[in-house]
C-alpha atoms as one frame of an Amber mdcrd trajectory, in Angstrom:
protein
  -4.362   6.379   3.707  -6.266   9.518   3.754  -5.161  10.478   7.267  -1.696
   9.824   6.658  -2.032  12.337   3.927  -3.776  14.848   6.102  -1.118  14.371
   8.551   1.806  14.963   6.378   0.390  17.903   4.893  -0.271  19.145   8.253
   3.454  18.621   8.973   4.404  20.674   5.986   1.972  23.303   6.939   3.023
  24.028  10.188   6.825  23.230   9.860   7.754  24.846   6.003   4.720  27.138
   5.906   3.884  25.211   2.674   1.807  22.503   0.869   3.916  19.457   0.131
   4.467  18.474  -3.044   3.107  15.014  -4.665   6.831  13.547  -4.749   6.940
  14.598  -0.987   3.574  12.838   0.162   4.414  10.102  -1.704   8.020   9.425
   0.075   6.811  10.062   3.384   3.919   7.506   3.133   6.304   5.335   1.755
   8.373   5.802   4.837   5.233   5.518   7.052   4.587   2.430   5.434   7.936
   0.997   6.354   7.725   1.543   9.663   8.629   5.229  10.270   6.263   7.376
  12.624   5.121  10.658  12.277   7.467  11.823  14.717   9.924  10.411  12.747
   8.662  12.088   9.695   8.751  15.537  11.763  12.138  15.325  12.886  13.919
  14.781   9.584  11.855  18.127   8.551  13.083  19.796  11.706  16.753  19.189
  10.289  15.983  20.052   6.671  17.723  23.490   5.372  14.537  24.784   4.673
  13.067  24.626   7.931  16.082  26.173   9.055  16.039  28.852   6.456  12.455
  29.324   6.830  12.998  29.958  10.944  12.933  33.689  10.409   9.411  33.738
   8.289   7.799  30.419  10.454   5.465  31.987  12.354   5.552  29.234  14.809
   9.138  29.431  14.805  10.050  33.275  15.031   7.660  33.098  17.839   9.091
  31.042  19.988  10.429  33.622  22.475   6.884  34.654  22.862   3.870  33.597
  24.978   1.885  32.917  22.299   4.483  30.478  20.605   4.218  28.597  23.738
   0.444  28.533  23.895   0.182  27.321  20.545   3.070  24.400  21.183   0.676
  23.125  24.333  -2.173  23.704  22.198  -1.109  20.998  19.501   0.518  18.786
  22.173  -1.836  18.639  24.670  -4.845  20.166  23.930  -4.897  23.015  26.483
  -3.587  26.264  27.108  -1.041  26.079  29.904  -1.041  28.576  33.024   0.370
  31.877  33.533   3.391  30.429  35.431   4.068  27.682  33.204   4.440  30.169
  30.335   6.492  32.546  31.993   8.851  28.854  33.246   9.092  28.422  29.415
   9.844  31.638  28.552  12.823  31.528  30.972  13.945  28.157  29.516  13.589
  29.368  25.573  15.826  32.140  26.969  18.441  29.952  28.215  18.551  28.162
  25.121  15.563  26.029  24.715  14.441  24.801  21.026  11.556  24.357  19.336
  12.504  20.651  18.830  13.076  20.566  22.540  10.245  21.927  23.868   7.979
  19.712  21.640   9.874  17.086  22.782   9.483  17.818  26.586   5.900  17.833
  26.259   5.643  14.993  24.121   7.554  12.889  26.726   5.342  14.261  29.615
   3.008  11.768  31.377   0.321  13.855  30.698   0.952  13.340  26.772   1.108
   9.668  27.289  -1.709   9.511  29.157  -3.966  10.216  26.599  -3.498   7.827
  24.205  -4.572   5.278  27.130  -7.786   7.574  28.994 -10.297   4.848  27.776
 -11.096   2.238  30.855 -11.959  -0.816  29.901 -15.256  -0.887  31.009 -17.275
  -3.909  32.131 -15.177  -6.382  30.970 -15.797  -8.771  33.724 -19.729  -8.654
  32.794 -19.033  -9.195  29.351 -21.076 -12.275  28.001 -19.426 -13.056  24.709
 -16.364 -12.326  22.387 -18.268  -9.404  21.028 -17.934  -7.241  24.509 -14.510
  -8.367  24.885 -13.442  -7.353  20.949 -15.503  -4.172  22.001 -13.854  -3.505
  24.955 -10.575  -3.503  23.528 -10.947  -1.469  20.548 -12.767   1.022  22.631
  -9.420   0.749  25.081  -7.137   0.978  21.650  -8.632   2.940  19.309 -11.366
   4.836  21.421 -14.214   3.780  19.231 -16.577   0.852  18.634 -15.404  -2.008
  15.717 -17.133  -2.449  12.770 -19.880  -5.094  12.521 -17.587  -6.812   9.848
 -14.069  -6.521  12.374 -16.870  -8.313  14.679 -17.293 -11.103  12.962 -13.959
 -11.490  11.593 -12.251 -11.333  15.216 -14.951 -13.632  16.553 -14.035 -16.200
  13.732 -10.320 -15.722  14.897 -11.128 -16.128  18.396 -12.708 -19.714  17.049
  -9.638 -20.418  15.654  -7.466 -19.640  18.619  -6.941 -16.137  18.769  -6.028
 -14.777  21.776  -7.030 -11.327  23.766  -2.993 -10.605  23.512  -2.975 -11.417
  19.719  -5.891  -8.843  18.965  -4.282  -5.966  21.360  -1.167  -6.435  19.726
  -2.858  -6.338  16.089  -4.729  -3.005  17.330  -1.772  -1.698  18.736   0.256
  -2.227  15.804  -2.106  -0.783  13.301  -1.598   2.936  11.693  -4.875   4.096
  13.303  -3.534   3.615  16.762  -0.620   5.364  15.399  -1.768   7.705  14.450
  -4.277   8.285  17.628  -1.310   8.293  19.780   0.905  10.739  17.158  -1.874
  12.539  15.914   0.035  16.045  16.657   1.898  16.994  13.530   4.904  18.180
  15.230   8.230  16.243  16.600   8.655  14.195  19.273  11.496  12.624  20.180
  11.216   8.738  20.984  13.983   8.707  23.504  12.331  11.374  25.557   9.091
   9.293  26.436   8.530   9.012  30.186   8.387   5.051  30.598   7.124   5.570
  34.082   3.893   7.386  32.778   3.346   5.149  30.243   3.748   2.256  32.133
   1.180   3.604  34.521  -1.253   4.492  32.549  -1.294   1.204  30.944  -1.362
  -0.588  34.747  -4.592   2.118  35.256  -6.373   1.119  32.357  -5.647  -2.942
  31.568  -5.211  -4.038  35.529  -6.968  -1.013  37.223  -4.612  -0.298  39.640
  -0.850   1.480  39.665   2.409  -0.632  39.321   4.817  -1.149  41.931   8.007
  -0.443  41.857   9.332  -3.832  40.512   6.958  -3.421  37.469   7.727  -0.029
  36.497  11.552  -0.996  36.419  10.459  -3.767  34.636   8.467  -2.490  31.774
  11.128   0.379  31.550  13.922  -2.211  31.016  11.627  -3.979  28.366  11.171
  -0.614  26.474  14.654   0.188  26.947  15.551  -2.737  25.406  13.264  -2.340
  22.087  10.335  -4.131  22.852   7.284  -2.006  21.375   4.464  -1.099  23.164
   1.951  -3.353  21.206   3.797  -6.121  22.823   3.852  -4.926  26.436   0.277
  -3.990  25.646  -0.222  -7.620  24.660   1.983  -9.051  27.258  -0.604  -7.330
  30.027  -3.653  -8.696  28.243  -2.111 -12.139  28.313  -1.400 -11.829  32.059
  -3.210 -13.872  34.590  -4.079 -11.155  36.695  -6.141  -9.815  33.415  -7.896
 -12.776  32.829  -8.972 -13.199  36.353 -10.290  -9.829  35.864 -12.396 -11.473
  33.216 -13.152 -14.534  35.054 -16.586 -16.303  34.517 -16.829 -14.889  30.972
 -19.288 -17.048  29.233 -17.881 -16.880  25.805 -20.116 -17.624  22.833 -18.570
 -18.214  19.925 -18.974 -16.728  16.307 -20.363 -18.405  13.617 -18.301 -19.768
  10.963 -21.153 -20.338   8.218 -20.108 -18.438   5.579 -23.924 -17.158   5.420
 -24.280 -16.122   9.008 -20.394 -14.172   8.231 -22.434 -12.246   5.411 -25.166
 -11.179   7.677 -22.582  -9.883   9.783 -21.014  -8.023   7.363 -24.017  -6.496
   6.032 -25.716  -5.199   8.928 -23.863  -2.026   8.112 -26.798   0.275   6.909
 -26.493   2.355   3.835 -26.889   6.040   4.116 -29.717   7.219   2.178 -29.284
   9.744  -0.627 -31.764  12.503  -1.047 -30.965  12.302  -5.029 -28.986   9.378
  -6.827 -27.357  10.088  -9.826 -27.684   8.431 -12.949 -27.115   7.854 -16.586
 -29.087   6.148 -18.817 -26.809   3.146 -19.484 -25.496   1.382 -16.249 -22.286
   2.200 -15.256 -18.649   0.472 -14.167 -17.132   2.037 -11.286 -13.575   1.529
 -11.197 -11.548   2.046  -8.079  -8.391   4.215  -8.469  -8.045   5.150  -5.054
  -4.422   4.195  -4.205  -3.018   5.246  -7.821  -4.482   8.254  -7.900  -3.150
   9.147  -4.686   0.522   7.941  -5.778   3.036   9.240  -7.585   4.382   5.828
  -8.557   4.273   4.720 -12.438   5.396   0.899 -12.120   3.435  -2.524 -11.155
  -0.042  -2.009 -10.609   0.102   1.936 -10.792   0.916   1.309 -14.286  -1.822
  -0.954 -15.323  -4.278   1.252 -13.368  -3.459   4.342 -15.632  -3.244   2.559
 -18.371  -6.643   0.697 -18.106  -8.398   3.692 -17.237  -7.237   5.674 -20.349
  -8.727   3.036 -22.470 -11.654   2.089 -20.140 -14.222   4.193 -21.447 -14.304
   3.267 -24.885 -14.335  -0.423 -24.047 -17.193  -0.001 -22.013 -19.245   1.943
 -24.266 -19.197  -0.824 -26.721 -20.911  -3.473 -24.408 -23.433  -0.183 -23.360
 -21.805   0.852 -20.174 -20.356   4.239 -19.012 -17.101   3.960 -16.875 -16.704
   6.520 -13.995 -13.841   6.479 -11.574 -13.970   5.878  -7.943 -11.902   6.881
  -4.991 -12.573   5.161  -1.012 -12.807   8.408   1.275 -13.165   8.284   5.252
 -16.688   6.783   4.597 -16.920   4.823   1.022 -16.632   5.368  -2.083 -17.177
   8.638  -3.966 -16.927   9.738  -7.906 -13.026  10.596  -8.768 -13.868  13.520
 -11.166 -10.182  14.399 -11.339  -6.977  13.981 -13.613  -4.609  11.034 -13.530
  -1.239  11.125 -15.188  -1.171   8.493 -17.477   2.244   9.283 -19.904   4.275
  12.656 -20.271   0.873  14.896 -20.028  -2.385  14.670 -17.797  -4.877  12.699
 -19.796  -8.623  11.952 -18.277  -9.403   8.669 -17.056 -12.909   8.970 -18.549
 -15.915  11.007 -19.650 -17.378  13.296 -17.379 -20.627  11.769 -16.242 -23.702
  13.311 -17.322 -24.985  14.367 -13.998 -22.477  16.611 -12.008 -23.385  15.421
  -8.741 -20.774  12.144  -8.532 -19.688  13.553  -5.269 -22.852  11.435  -3.306
 -21.261   8.075  -2.187 -21.350   4.925  -4.266 -22.900   2.898  -1.796 -25.923
   5.677  -1.391 -26.267   5.310  -5.463 -29.861   3.863  -6.042 -28.877   0.604
  -8.255 -29.100   0.629 -12.233 -29.394  -3.072 -13.340 -26.164  -3.775 -14.449
 -23.891  -1.714 -12.018 -20.277  -3.146 -11.863 -17.762  -2.676  -9.266 -14.606
  -3.393 -10.283 -11.892  -3.478  -8.036  -8.959  -2.976 -10.167  -6.365  -1.061
  -7.311  -4.479  -2.408  -4.583  -6.846  -2.185  -1.988  -5.751  -4.719   0.445
  -4.729  -1.879   3.325  -7.876   0.070   2.508 -11.252  -0.279   4.795 -13.342
  -1.509   1.352 -15.236  -3.899   2.358 -18.639  -2.727   3.929 -19.108  -0.015
   0.906 -18.477  -3.120  -1.304 -21.176  -5.109   0.434 -23.588  -2.482   0.663
 -23.254  -2.247  -3.258 -23.545  -5.399  -3.637 -26.464  -5.814  -1.684 -28.140
  -3.257  -3.712 -28.182  -5.188  -6.708 -24.280  -4.410  -7.760 -21.807  -6.956
  -8.735 -18.434  -6.944  -7.593 -15.503  -7.935  -9.600 -11.682  -7.832  -8.775
  -8.545  -7.835 -10.527  -5.995 -10.179  -8.488  -2.409  -9.515  -9.233  -0.902
 -11.990  -7.594  -0.731 -14.191  -4.050   2.810 -12.979  -3.064   1.919 -11.975
   0.424   0.570 -15.676   0.611   3.068 -17.458  -1.247   6.348 -15.687   0.043
   5.475 -14.101   3.176   8.969 -13.478   4.094   9.088 -11.358   1.160   6.936
  -8.867   2.411   5.980  -6.530   5.397   4.117  -8.122   8.437   1.751  -5.891
   8.244   1.178  -6.292   4.302   1.139  -9.983   4.844  -1.740  -9.585   7.849
  -3.672  -7.149   5.173  -3.527  -9.353   2.572  -4.738 -12.466   4.108  -8.165
 -10.453   5.715  -8.522  -9.037   2.192  -8.554 -12.337   0.810 -11.249 -13.755
   2.964 -13.632 -11.135   2.260 -12.606 -10.642  -1.157 -13.467 -14.471  -1.125
 -17.252 -13.650   0.491 -17.853 -10.328  -1.574 -16.650 -10.642  -5.255 -18.899
 -12.273  -8.022 -15.670 -12.965 -10.441 -12.173 -12.518 -10.166  -9.570 -11.823
 -13.201  -5.651 -12.593 -12.469  -3.000 -11.114 -14.672  -1.202 -14.399 -15.455
  -2.921 -18.045 -16.339   0.284 -18.663 -13.246  -2.382 -16.109 -11.135  -5.247
 -17.527 -11.952  -4.043 -21.166 -11.000  -2.928 -20.303  -7.864  -6.297 -18.133
  -6.630  -7.923 -21.028  -7.576  -5.887 -23.290  -5.322  -6.117 -21.154  -2.578
  -9.720 -20.087  -2.615 -10.749 -23.675  -2.759  -9.001 -24.070   0.451 -10.886
 -21.377   2.290 -13.869 -22.823   4.419 -15.522 -19.310   3.810 -15.082 -19.029
  -0.249 -17.545 -18.552  -2.562 -17.536 -21.691  -4.229 -18.762 -20.265  -7.849
 -16.412 -17.294  -8.250 -15.396 -17.672 -11.734 -11.761 -16.840 -11.919 -10.137
 -16.045 -15.620  -7.129 -14.432 -16.438  -6.640 -10.908 -19.024  -3.203 -10.094
 -20.691  -1.444  -6.857 -19.647  -0.438  -4.343 -22.346   3.524  -3.310 -22.934
   3.287   0.100 -24.730   4.512   3.199 -23.001   2.926   6.560 -23.636   5.655
   8.537 -25.187   5.001  11.866 -26.893   6.113  12.359 -30.337   9.437  14.407
 -30.973  12.861  15.131 -29.201  12.457  14.040 -25.597  14.497  15.612 -23.145
  16.804  13.133 -21.071  17.527  13.600 -17.435  20.062  11.710 -14.942  22.714
  11.131 -17.758  21.030   8.829 -19.654  23.383   9.869 -22.707  26.343   9.053
 -20.743  24.906   5.864 -18.866  23.939   4.424 -22.576  26.495   5.706 -24.822
  29.707   4.154 -23.990  31.595   1.344 -24.831  30.603  -0.941 -21.569  27.246
  -3.258 -22.409  24.690  -1.794 -20.010  22.275  -3.863 -18.606  19.049  -2.797
 -16.978  16.735  -3.923 -14.142  13.394  -2.138 -13.922  10.767  -2.358 -10.805
  10.960  -1.317  -7.390  13.735  -2.201  -4.780  12.583  -4.314  -2.670  13.846
  -8.078  -1.277  11.908 -10.562  -4.033  13.377  -8.266  -6.708  17.030 -10.086
  -5.950  18.747  -6.919  -6.421  21.463  -8.129  -4.273  21.570 -11.060  -5.965
  22.243  -9.257  -9.426  24.698  -7.370  -8.291  26.734  -9.937  -6.661  26.385
 -11.496 -10.318  28.166  -8.278 -11.699  30.779  -8.251  -8.830  31.636 -11.560
 -10.151  31.973  -9.925 -14.083  33.853  -6.629 -12.764  36.498  -8.855 -11.105
  36.801 -10.953 -14.650  37.334  -7.498 -15.936  34.082  -7.925 -18.179  33.225
  -4.588 -19.879  29.752  -4.158 -18.434  27.330  -1.981 -16.460  24.225  -1.889
 -14.557  21.482   0.509 -14.432  18.886  -0.156 -11.693  15.600   1.738 -12.313
  12.881   1.918 -10.353  11.700   3.845  -6.845  12.868   2.273  -3.314  10.560
   0.344  -1.329  10.568  -1.662   1.983  13.489  -2.786   3.434  16.054  -1.674
   0.607  17.801   0.559   3.054  20.758  -2.009   3.134  20.863  -2.786  -0.400
  21.259   0.806  -1.323  24.036   1.936   1.166  25.742  -1.233  -0.114  25.348
   0.187  -3.996  25.617   3.931  -3.103  29.381   2.520  -1.279  30.588   0.742
  -4.440  33.291   1.380  -5.589  32.235   1.735  -9.385  29.456   3.703  -8.087
  28.619   6.616 -10.761  30.451   4.650 -13.399  29.505   1.110 -13.894  26.656
   0.716 -11.341  23.822   3.236 -11.600  20.684   3.972  -9.234  18.055   5.253
 -11.542  15.079   6.076  -8.822  12.896   9.020 -10.598  12.805   8.917 -14.134
  10.090   9.474 -16.323   8.040   7.373 -18.654   9.925   8.693 -21.690  13.465
   8.565 -20.117  12.688   4.591 -19.375  11.345   4.060 -22.998  15.027   5.762
 -23.830  16.602   2.893 -21.521  14.649   0.259 -23.041  15.616   1.394 -26.497
  19.249   1.711 -25.790  20.083  -1.346 -23.044  22.035  -4.224 -24.076  19.547
  -6.138 -22.540  16.622  -6.422 -19.263  17.533  -8.478 -16.216  14.574  -9.656
 -13.954  15.844 -11.919 -11.231  12.165 -11.949  -9.060  11.870 -14.592  -6.740
   7.938 -14.560  -7.154   5.556 -11.972  -9.395   2.231 -12.272 -10.582   3.516
 -11.014 -14.415   6.588  -9.787 -15.390   5.573  -6.290 -16.951   8.823  -5.395
 -17.984   9.424  -8.162 -19.668   6.714  -7.307 -22.289   7.948  -4.230 -22.175
  11.024  -5.102 -23.223  10.226  -7.358 -25.916   7.874  -4.499 -27.149  11.152
  -2.110 -27.869  13.215  -5.906 -29.115  15.781  -5.782 -26.169  16.865  -9.126
 -25.001  15.817 -10.174 -21.838  17.481 -12.394 -19.082  14.964 -13.452 -16.663
  14.998 -15.927 -13.263  13.312 -19.314 -14.108  10.019 -19.288 -12.227   6.943
 -20.428 -13.981   5.251 -17.070 -14.451   8.159 -16.281 -16.378   7.949 -19.310
 -18.243   4.426 -18.460 -19.465   4.899 -14.451 -20.081   8.506 -14.591 -21.847
   8.138 -18.189 -23.477  10.485 -18.842 -25.456  12.017 -15.473 -26.247  14.079
 -14.946 -23.332  17.506 -16.325 -21.593  15.973 -18.074 -18.300  18.642 -18.359
 -15.289  18.604 -20.550 -11.827  18.452 -18.442  -8.938  20.790 -20.987  -6.693
  23.749 -18.775  -6.939  24.751 -15.555  -8.523  27.228 -17.536 -10.937  24.188
 -18.582 -12.607  23.195 -15.040 -13.559  26.790 -14.077 -14.313  27.354 -17.240
 -16.825  24.371 -16.383 -18.739  25.633 -12.693 -18.932  28.958 -14.013 -20.501
  27.072 -16.552 -23.002  24.717 -13.451 -24.001  27.890 -11.268 -24.566  29.853
 -14.135 -26.230  26.713 -14.749 -29.057  26.463 -10.984 -29.395  30.220 -10.872
 -30.256  30.070 -13.875 -32.518  27.241 -11.788 -34.097  24.959 -14.381 -34.149
  21.244 -13.451 -33.509  20.390 -12.077 -30.031  16.924 -13.685 -28.572  14.651
 -10.856 -29.403  10.434 -11.484 -29.647   8.625 -11.359 -32.828   5.430 -12.245
 -31.248   2.245 -10.145 -31.506   2.280  -8.206 -28.426  -0.680  -6.866 -26.265
  -1.659  -3.013 -26.270  -3.007  -1.253 -23.385  -5.996  -0.528 -25.375  -6.180
  -4.703 -26.195  -5.921  -4.994 -22.457  -8.557  -2.681 -21.368 -10.845  -4.213
 -23.857 -10.710  -7.543 -22.991 -10.833  -7.094 -18.803 -13.804  -4.751 -19.846
 -15.298  -7.029 -21.979 -14.643 -10.176 -19.577 -16.221  -8.207 -16.405 -19.602
  -7.421 -18.852 -19.910 -11.022 -19.747 -19.451 -12.089 -16.331 -22.296  -9.965
 -15.130 -24.542 -10.889 -17.552 -23.567 -14.871 -17.140 -24.064 -14.412 -13.629
 -27.627 -12.724 -14.280 -28.366 -14.967 -17.240 -28.558 -12.406 -19.856 -28.222
 -12.563 -23.204 -24.788 -11.384 -24.806 -24.832  -8.063 -26.774 -23.364  -8.138
 -30.313 -20.376  -6.503 -28.949 -19.431  -8.887 -25.938 -16.924 -11.313 -26.063
 -16.592 -14.352 -23.841 -14.627 -13.717 -20.623 -10.977 -15.462 -21.490 -10.821
 -19.042 -20.126 -14.667 -19.611 -19.987 -16.661 -21.435 -22.610 -18.974 -19.847
 -24.955 -22.705 -18.776 -24.060
């Protein structure tokens, strides 16, 4: 996560001579998470009007015809300075019209650059005596480093379950770390200009200790030209008979599958020793907010994290605790004395700690009796577990919030990277978590079922659930409106809204299909889709933007404030949520809090969240939704009361109080301490 942000900043500094804005960082990270490389991002920047307009003042661009610029590009791409003859040759090429992009692409396509990513020989593989040596060798080959102890333990277990060397190579070669290492240069490289012959030779030398013949070069070139990924090529060579022959005679020692042995491997990483350890007079709840603090998103998990943090400090004080937000950097958790946007204005997430030196790593802090680490944020793609393990080993208590198990229950609705990362996250969660908190009863039951099937699960993990809040922090007074909201919601048409990120499981194409049926029948309805794009959303967005009613009856509102979202809730005809799977359904309670009717898909978690206060429709065909909308509009036209909830809804203050109270109660139960007078039993547990 942090190296992504650093590389994006470097791109903007070099190409546009400025720092990127927050939304630019977020957008670039989203594109990279969806599969685009740093080279793709650079290519987009090179084509922007801003880059072209700044070419006269950008020092790298304005000096393109000079030797210094050529030397700068060589230093960036090849980590060396060209000799005088090479410099003179490039000066002539520049004089003949070679562009900055063309020069960079030429160097990125050279065999010298290609070989940089594959210059680590697979040493001593024939002498390896167990899987650990092989795993270390593959890590050194692809990532130029040794694996962490917990990674060794994990992959040894995977080998015992049938993982091949090719599978391991495929995972590592598809990792963001490998991509960053191979593409660590923050300049553009045209993918089509890569020297496939150079890549092929480098691969054969590294993996098979020989040069490829002409037929092998041709075969791999053909596969690359057909779109096969580099990771698949690497995996194929490692799975080849020739590579296996090199490793013949291995005396393979299988990793222990015993949970205690796995934990010993994980916890073998020594904690750094701090010269001084910051303390407070009370125990502390450290709350992870890494992803949210570095994100511009304000929906889903990010909304939960921001609002819980906003109310965490007073909730914790009632139980005798301080609160300190923390973030994960390249080496572990550190204190996050920063501000985080909750509503329309910045708001401090917690009181500043009494001791100012919270930059020391969390896993180096001498444990205060009762210290708790709450994993509140999305962390499945981050390397959190070594730091979590050190904190727990020092006597700390670890609590985790689980939002859903969608990557397990509906893997087809998630990217392969998320499915793999989440499965790994769950395995270590099961080993290193002392208490779990789900956001709904449905998610709680699903998590309990999943944990019961894991051979390494901690059978004693108490799993409870807590309610989410529904209030949106909007300042009083007139709120300026953007995006033409007045026109969208002020016309005669009944405008329905869809709230949430645009991704496959949210079923936006299904909703649009239903509205096309209504428009074809001359129904006076409109659809406003509110949410940022996520993975696999390009086809739907292209369809929406090309629609004949786009901008008139069909609207995309992808960047609106909390105040504008509140306006949409209060002025829409209804909320439609057609998800195939969810952990809770936050827009439902946000709509109820504003007396907005809700039409939602008939899935168990929505039955729990909405109760009898929503109109449910089947996901069998879009016609089911279209008919539900017709029935709703007919009832409204006849003056019959719409289904509007008068239930008592949970505020974020109450949500944070229940979560923090449950966390403290879970700790005291685990340590068999008496409940303090202000404590409440964790939801779903018997009174103590």
